[in-house]
C-alpha positions as CSV (number, residue, x, y, z in Angstrom):
1,M,-3.2,21.2,1.2
2,N,-0.1,22.0,3.1
3,G,3.0,19.9,3.7
4,K,2.6,19.5,7.4
5,A,3.4,16.1,8.8
6,G,0.5,13.8,8.6
7,S,-1.3,15.9,6.0
8,E,-2.5,14.3,2.8
9,A,0.1,16.3,0.8
10,H,2.9,15.1,3.1
11,I,1.8,11.4,3.0
12,D,1.6,11.7,-0.7
13,A,5.1,13.1,-1.0
14,V,6.5,10.4,1.4
15,E,4.9,7.7,-0.7
16,K,6.3,9.1,-3.9
17,M,9.8,9.2,-2.4
18,T,9.6,5.7,-1.2
19,R,8.4,4.5,-4.6
20,R,11.3,6.3,-6.2
21,D,13.8,4.8,-3.7
22,I,12.4,1.3,-4.5
23,I,12.7,1.9,-8.3
24,D,16.3,3.2,-7.9
25,E,17.3,0.2,-5.9
26,L,15.8,-2.2,-8.4
27,E,17.6,-0.6,-11.2
28,R,20.9,-0.9,-9.2
29,V,20.2,-4.6,-8.7
30,I,19.4,-5.2,-12.4
31,H,22.5,-3.4,-13.4
32,S,24.6,-5.3,-11.0
33,L,23.2,-8.6,-12.3
34,Q,23.7,-7.6,-15.9
35,E,27.4,-6.9,-15.1
36,S,28.0,-10.0,-13.1
37,P,29.1,-13.5,-14.3
38,V,25.6,-14.7,-13.3
39,R,24.3,-13.2,-16.4
40,Y,25.8,-15.9,-18.5
41,L,23.6,-18.3,-16.7
42,F,20.7,-16.6,-18.3
43,W,22.0,-16.0,-21.8
44,W,18.8,-17.3,-23.4
45,R,16.9,-14.3,-22.0
46,N,19.1,-11.7,-23.7
């Protein structure tokens, strides 16, 4: 397995980076919502 474009290793690495980016963005959104006044609308979930 080498890391050349299109290889299985390369595709696997790109998929992992994409998943990590999605997780990071979701964490930012969750943090933003927790810090916003909107959180008071959902007080029963805390």
